[in-house]
C-alpha positions as CSV (number, residue, x, y, z in Angstrom):
1,L,0.0,0.0,0.0
2,I,1.1,3.5,-0.8
3,P,0.3,6.6,1.2
4,M,-1.7,8.7,-1.2
5,N,-5.1,10.4,-1.1
6,R,-6.3,9.9,-4.6
7,G,-5.4,8.0,-7.8
8,I,-5.2,4.4,-8.9
9,L,-2.1,2.7,-10.2
10,S,-2.9,-0.6,-12.0
11,T,-0.3,-3.2,-12.9
12,I,-1.3,-5.5,-15.7
13,Y,0.6,-8.5,-17.0
14,V,-0.1,-9.5,-20.6
15,T,1.1,-12.4,-22.8
16,L,2.5,-11.2,-26.1
17,A,1.3,-12.6,-29.4
18,K,3.7,-15.2,-30.9
19,G,6.6,-13.4,-32.6
20,K,5.8,-10.0,-31.0
21,D,7.8,-8.1,-28.4
22,V,7.3,-5.1,-26.1
23,D,8.2,-2.6,-28.8
24,D,5.4,-4.0,-31.0
25,L,3.0,-3.6,-28.1
26,R,4.1,0.0,-27.5
27,A,3.7,0.8,-31.2
28,T,0.2,-0.7,-31.2
29,L,-0.8,1.2,-28.2
30,E,0.6,4.5,-29.6
31,Q,-1.2,3.9,-32.8
32,T,-4.5,3.0,-31.1
33,Y,-4.5,6.0,-28.8
34,K,-2.9,8.6,-31.0
35,N,-6.1,10.6,-31.5
36,E,-7.4,10.2,-27.9
37,P,-6.8,13.4,-26.0
38,F,-7.0,11.8,-22.5
39,V,-4.9,8.6,-23.0
40,H,-1.1,8.9,-23.1
41,I,1.6,6.3,-23.6
42,A,4.6,7.1,-21.4
43,P,8.0,7.5,-23.0
44,Q,10.0,4.3,-23.0
45,G,11.5,3.6,-19.6
46,M,9.3,6.2,-17.8
47,F,7.3,4.7,-14.9
48,P,3.8,6.5,-14.7
49,S,2.9,8.1,-11.4
50,T,-0.4,9.2,-10.0
51,H,0.9,12.8,-9.6
52,Q,1.0,13.1,-13.4
53,V,-2.8,12.7,-13.6
54,R,-4.0,14.3,-10.3
55,G,-7.0,16.5,-11.0
56,T,-7.3,15.5,-14.6
57,N,-9.3,13.2,-16.8
58,H,-6.0,11.8,-18.3
59,S,-4.6,8.3,-18.0
60,V,-0.9,7.4,-18.6
61,I,0.2,3.9,-19.6
62,G,3.7,2.7,-19.3
63,V,4.9,-0.4,-21.2
64,F,7.7,-2.6,-19.8
65,K,9.4,-5.9,-20.6
66,D,8.7,-8.6,-18.1
67,R,11.5,-10.9,-16.8
68,V,9.3,-13.8,-18.1
69,E,9.9,-14.4,-21.8
70,G,6.9,-13.5,-24.0
71,R,5.2,-11.3,-21.4
72,A,4.9,-7.6,-20.9
73,I,3.9,-5.3,-18.0
74,L,1.5,-2.4,-18.4
75,V,1.3,0.2,-15.7
76,C,-1.7,2.6,-15.9
77,V,-2.4,5.6,-13.7
78,I,-5.7,7.6,-13.4
79,D,-7.2,10.0,-10.9
80,N,-10.1,8.0,-9.7
81,L,-12.0,11.1,-8.4
82,T,-11.9,12.9,-11.7
83,K,-12.0,9.9,-14.0
84,G,-15.2,8.7,-12.5
85,A,-18.8,9.6,-13.2
86,S,-18.3,13.4,-12.8
87,G,-15.4,13.4,-15.2
88,Q,-17.4,11.3,-17.7
89,A,-20.3,13.8,-17.4
90,V,-18.0,16.8,-18.2
91,Q,-16.4,14.9,-21.1
92,N,-19.8,14.0,-22.6
93,M,-20.9,17.6,-22.2
94,N,-17.8,18.8,-24.0
95,V,-18.5,16.4,-26.9
96,M,-22.1,17.7,-27.2
């Protein structure tokens, strides 16, 4: 447990497709989210932190090679108070 008053840090382990590596995963995520204003892929080697997203509707995803061959680690941070229903309402209002 970490002493913080807001934010969520998620660690996700994924199995890579056969013949793919972490760089392929990073490229896929960058391509997928390139036009999304609230989703950011962290620069290579940078570990996301909740202070980067505090008070925002943004999420930051870090991509790392796991020590287990054929696996990668994704670390995602969000501000759970802003990214919740109130943030969704503001985002929907802006779209309208």
